[in-house]
N, C-alpha and C positions, 0 to 999 in steps of 0.2 A: 744571840748564838747565830755562828758563820755556817752556811751551808758548805756542804762538801766541795761543789763549784768554787765559791768563794775562799774558800780554805786551799785550794790546790792553785787559784791565780796567786791568791796570796804568797804563795813558796813559789812561784814561777817570779812573780815582780821581786822578789828579794834579791832576784841575781841581778837586777837591772843597776847599774851604776848611772846613777840619779844627778841631775842638776837641780839643786836647790836654790828655788827662785827668787829669793828675796830673805835676808837676815838683816842682824843689826851688830853683828859679831864682829869685835874689834881685833887687834892682833893678838894670839895666845899669850905673848908676853905678858900683856894687862892681867890676863885673869889669871895665870898662875902667879903673880904677883900679890894677889887679891889675898884680902883674909875671905874663906867659905865655910858655911855648916849649912845643916838644913833649910834655912833661912833663904839661900841661896836660891834655894828654888823658888821663891816665892818673890823675884826681886824681878817681876816682868808683869804681865797681864794680869796674872791673880792679882794682883795691888788695886783692882778697879773692883772685882769682885768682895774684897774686903771692906774696903770703904762702903759699897752699899750693904753690905752686912752690917755696918755698923761700926767698925772699927774708924778711930780717928787718926788722923795725920800722925800727930805726935805718937800713938801706939804703933804704927805702921813702923815709922824712924827708930822706935825703940828695939825693932827687932835685929836689927843692923848693927846697933851699940854693943860690941863685944866687951865694952868693961860692964855690960850687964850679965851675971850669970846665964848661962844658956836654958837651963831651968826654970828660971823666973821669965826670960823673954817666953819659951813655950806656954808657961802659964797663961799669959796675953792671948797669944796666938791661938791655944787650943779651941776657945768658944766661938768665933770668928770660923775657923778652919772647917769644924762642925757644921756648918751653913752652909761652905763652897764646894765641900769636896766633891758634890757628885755633879759638879759641873765640866764643860769641856776643858777651861782653863784649869783646871786641878788634876784633869785624870793625865795630862801629857807629864805632869811633877811627879807622880805616882808610877806610871810606866817608867821615866827616869830612876826613880828610887828601887824600884826593882830590878833592872837592867841592871844600874851600874854598882849598886850599893845594897843587894841582897836583901833587901826589905820589902816584905811581904805587904804593908801599909806604913802611912807615913800617921803616928800617933805616939803617945805614950811612950811606948813602950820602946819605940824604933829611933827616936829624934837623937838620941845622943851616940847611938852607934852609927847612922845616917851621916851625922856632924864628923864624926871620927873618922869613916871610909870617905868621905867626900876631903878633909885637908890630906891623907894619904895620897889622894889621887888627883892631887893638885899638882901637876907636874910636867914640865916639859913634855909633849906627847899627848897630852889631854885630848887635845883637836883630832889628832890622828886617829886616839883610840875610838872618839865618840862619831866624829864624822864620816872617816874613811871607813875604819873597821865594824862599829855598831852599823851604821846606816848605809854604806856604800854609797857616800855622795862623791860624788867626782869633783867637784865645786861649788861653794855656795856664794851667789851673786850678793853681797853687804855692801850695806851703806853704814858708813859708822862714822862719818866725815875725813875719811884719809884714804889716801891710796897706800900710804905705807902700811903695807899688810904682814910685815914678815917675811917675805919672798916666797908663802907658801901657796902651790897651787890651789888648796883649799879652800882660798878665800879668793873673788873676784869683785874690783871695786865697780861700787854704784855711788855717784857723788851728787850734791843738791845741785836742781837747778836754777833755784829762785833763793834771795839771801835777803836780808833785813835793809831794806832800802827807804825808809820811814823819814830818818833825819839825816841831816847833812853831816853830821859825824860819822853816820854806818854807811853813806853813800859815797863820802869823799874817800873813805879807808875800804873797800870790798875785803870782806875777811878771805878770799879768795888770793889778795894780792895787795894788801895791804899797804903797799909801797907806791900803789899806783897814782900818778898825776891826776887826778879826777878833776877836771874844771869845766867840762861840759859834757852833754848827752851824750856827742860821740865819745868823749873818753871812756863814758861808762861802756857802753858799747863794746868800746874796742876792748877793755878790759874782760868782759863776757866772752868775748871771742878767743882770746887768749886763754881763757880759763879753759873753754871746752878742749880747744887744742892742747893744753897741757894735759890734760885730766885723761883724755885718750892714749895720749903716748906714754901715760904713765900705768896703763891699762885697765881704765875704767870700760866700761861697756855700756854704761847708761848713765842719764841724769832724771833725778825723781823731784816732781812738783806735786802739788797737791790740787785736787779738783773742786778751789773754791770759784766763784761768783768772778768771771773776768769780762771785762766790758772789751768790745770792738777796739782794737789800738788804734790812738791815732799820734802821730807825731807831735801836731802843734800843742795838743794837748798834755802830750807827756814834756814836752820842751817848758811849758806855763809851770807845770808843778816842780822843775826841776829848777826853774829859777826861782821858785819861789823859796826854795830851800835853800841853796845856794845865798840868794840876796839876807837872809835871815827874816822874810817875811810872814815865814811861818815856820814854828819849831818842827812841827812834826805832820806829818800828812796822815790821813786817816786812811784805813784797809777795807776796802780796796781801793786804788788810786790812780791816777790815768799813768801816772808815770810807772807803777809796778806794771799794770796792764801790758805796756808796751813795752817793757823791757823785758817782762819772762816772753812775749811773745818773740820778741829777737832773740832770746835763747833757745828758743824750739826750732827756730829756723838755722842757728849755728849747732843744733843738735843735728837735724836731718842732714845737715851738708856734710858733718864729720860722720856720719853714720853710725850714730848713737840712738839707741832706745830712749823714748822718753817714759818714764814709768810713773806713775798716776795714783796716789793714794787716794783713794774714793769711799764714801760710806762711813763707817762708824769710828768714831773718837770724838770724844769731847761734844761740842755743840755741832752734831754731826748734821745738822741743816745746810751746814755751810760747806759740805763734802758731796752733793748728789751729783753724781753722776752723768746727770744731764747736764752738768755746769761746763761740759767738756764738747758739748757738740759744735757751737761755731769754732772752737781752736781744731778740732776735727777735721773739719771743712776747709781752713784756712791752710793746715798744712798736710795734704794729701801725699808728701813726701815724706813725712816723719811716721815711724815707727811707735804707736803707744801700745804701752804694757798697761790694763787697767786692774789696779791691787784691787782685792779683796772682793771680788763680783760685785764691787757696788752695795754691799750689804749695810742697811737694810733693805736699800733699791736693787733686787738683783733682778727683775724683769726689765728695770730701765737699762740695768748696767749689760744683760745679755743681750740687749735689744741696739746697742753700741757692737756689740759684736756681728749681731746678726747683717745689721746695715751699714758698717764704714768697714773696707778693705786692710784700711791701715790700723785696727785695731787688733789686740789678743787680750784675752781674759784669764787672769792668773789666780787662780786660787789659793795663794799665799795667805796666811792667818785664818782662812776660813774654815778649817777642820777642829779647831780650837777656840773659834768663837760659837758653833754649834756643830757638830756632826749631822745632823738631820737636816739642817741647813744646807750643808755642804753636799749629802747625796741628793738633796732635792733638784740643787742648783744644776749639781754634774749632768742629772737623770734629764732635765728639762734643756739641757745646753746640746747634750747628744741631739734630741729633737729639732735644735735650730742651727747649731753654728756650725760650721765645716771644723773638721777635728783636726785639721792644722793650726788651727786658733785656740786651743786650749792649753794652759800650763797647769800641772797636776798640783804642787807644793812649795811651800814655802814656810820655814817654820818661823820668821818675823822675830827670833829672839836675840838679845843681846849678851849681857852676862853667864847666863845659866844655859851654856851649849849642851849640856848634858838634855834640855827639853825639848831640843831638835829631834831628838830619837823616838822622844814621845809623840810628837807631836807627827813625825814621820809614821806612826805602827797607826795612829789613827787616820793617817791620809790613804795609806795603802789600805785598810779597811773599807773606808767608804768607797774607794776606787773598784774595790773587790766584790762587795752587797751590789752596787749597782750595777757593773756588768755581768755578775750571776744572776741577777734578774733577767737581763737583756738574752743571759744565754738559755735562761730557763722558758723564758717566753718565744724561743725560737727566732728572734731577730737577728741573731748572729752564733757565729761557731766560738769555741773557747780558744781556736786559733786567732780569729779575727780581735777577741776581745782582750786578748792578750798584747795584740798587733798595737791596739786602739790605746792599752795603759804604758807601751814602751813610748809612743808619742807622746803621752802627754808629762810623762815622768824625763824623758832623754831627750827626742829628736825635735819635738818645739821649741822648747828654749834653746835648745844650742842653735838650730836654725834664726830663731828669732834675734837671739845676742850675738850673730856670727863666731861663736865659739868654735876654736878647732878643733877637728877628729881627733 
């Protein structure tokens, strides 16, 4: 139950025209051209929870086979849904179904009506109705692999920083410039630099990498690895390898030279041992001019990520995805961050969704709740006034991402 103070903060925060600090949304034209039904709301992170609950991959894929009647697909889904419905991932879907499709729950009574309503709403203007009208989002920083986002100010591109370079075929034909004449390591670096300049000119504000283990970049070792691929001495380099270490390091320098933020996926995903935020420390030290946006507050290495924000002037901490990983975690992390981190270094929200744009709304509801609860407790404890708390919330949702990403006022 939200306190009266938290409810007042929520009402005021709803007036903010916020910056959504991370999505995977593609152009609206892709979504409205797609077939949708209730299972579109489970086309992203809930997939992981369903798998852990016991759903096979074949069962999951069958949910999106429109040749199978909707009721039969629901019968496959329902037992697993009952096991995951209390999680934070699921709550975002429930909130979206309620707000946009008039459903008080997602269950055997409502799934057909939700599907029909989604199909009727899947028309041009969907992004405006969800992102602008329902969420009061000014723009979403989105990574979908393209800067061609349909010309809408609702989407601002973030592009990949690293790419596959473990085979000669991939290295000689980089995906961002397949006609490049790559015959040497310097050709590779020139292609990367051209790419960085080009995507900035096309509107990109950041480049995204992963916090994998990287060794100190050494040009001679990179040259040797490059030549081993070019000559055919090896067919594939392992990951990590000296070539990747060196090229990624040079790409970070190019990002800094072009005033682009380096966005870093840290923590939770797959074998998350490879995504420890502490892998970034040598890179942060080598690149003091670069600005690093540390995603997901490093979950589950929360304190480690917080210490990056505590100790490095070139680090910002981004609460994207966190509120749907666990609301309790997000609140605990935010509360501790207030004690530790200068307030200009925190970014409150990023939905982190692709196809199910409606769930951005659900996630944002949860994020606002988390921020309101944390700040309301601080007000109740006499640590700040309501006006000070609201000013902090505005910083995190609006001013800090605008400043970090050099977004126009």
